[in-house]
N, C-alpha and C positions, 0 to 999 in steps of 0.2 A: 697607041692611038696614032693614026697616020693622017689626021685631019686638022684643019684650022677652022675654027668657028668665029664668025663675026656677028655682032648684033648692031641694030640701030640704036639710037640714043635711049629709047624706052627699054629695049631689051637689055642694054648695058646696065641701066639703073636697076631693073628687076634682078638681073644676075648678081649685082652687088648686094641687094637686099637678101637674096638667097644665101650668099656667102656669109652674111652677118647672122644667119640663122633665123631670119624672119619667116613667119608663117604665110601660107597662101592668102589668108585673110589680110595680112599686112600688105602684101603685094597688091591685092585688090583695092585696099584703102588708098594706097599710093596712086593707083590709076584713077580712082574717083577724084581725089584731091587735085592731082596734077592736070588731068585732062577733062574733068567734068563729066565723066561717064556715070551712067546710072549704076547703082549697086549690082544689079544683075549682070549688066554688060561687063563691068570691071571684074566680077567674079569669074565670068565665062572666059574673058581674055587672059586672066591670070592662070586659070586652070589649063587653058590651051597652051600657053607658054611653057608651063611646067610639064605638060604632057609631051610636048616636042622635045624638051630636054631629056626626059626619061627615055623616049624612043631612041635618042642619039647616045644614050648611056652616059650623059653628063651629070645626072643626079640620080640617086636611088630613091630618096624620099625627102620631102620637105614638110 
């Protein structure tokens, strides 16, 4: 891999949750609690983040 990836504070926290083996639902729960997002918005944002990581080849499945 010839790239360096950086995340904002939220992305860094989500990345660490993924590294701990947390589920997409746990990522969404974090977003709900930390930022007051609706359950649907949090689930969509978590799924989008995971989708971007998959596209870049950084995760295979979570």
